[in-house]
C-alpha positions, 0 to 999 in steps of 0.5 A: 047769268047772262052774258048781255051787258048793255040792259036797257030796263030791269024788265029787259034784265029781269028778261034774260034769266030763268023763269023761276029765278025771274019770279024772285027777282020780280019778288024783291023788285015788288018788295023795294017798290013797296018800301018806296014807290017814288024810288027811280028805276035804272041799270047801273053797273049792268045790275037793276038798280033804285035811286032816290037822291042816290043810288039805294040798292042794286041786285042782280042774278047769280048762278046760285044766288041774288045779290043784294047791293044796299051798300056798306052801311046796309049790310053793317046796319043789319050785320047780325040779321045778316049773318046766316048768308055769304056778304062781302062789304057792300054785298049779301047773297041770298041763294035760290033754294032758300026763300027771300027774307023780304021782311029784312030786305024790307027794313035794308031798303027803308034804312038805306032810303032814311039814309039818302034823305037824311032823316027819317021816315014816319 
C-alpha cells in the first residue's frame, strides 16, 4: 500500500494504511496475539511478522486484499478451507470486501505454532 520500506514496528506499518484497512490488520494481529501471546512481533521482509522459534506468520496490506503468509505448510494443511481464496505456495489473499476468516486464521496460526515448537499444543 505504502511505498515506505523501512518500518520499525508493526504499529508503524499499520499506521501507513487507510483507516478501514488498519482495522482489519489490527483484527488479524489480535487473533494472532490471542493464539500465541508469547510470540514476538517484528518487521521482516518489510511485513508485520510474528515469530516463535522462527517465523510463524507474516501479513501485509495490498491494493485489494490482505496477504497472509503462514508458510507453504500452513497453506497445504488447510487447502480445502482456503480453496475459496486466491493463494500461492506460501500465501493466501483475503479480499478487503469480505470479513476476515478469523476462526480459520486462528487454526492456521495454532498449526504453525505446533510446527515451530515441534509438539502438540494442549
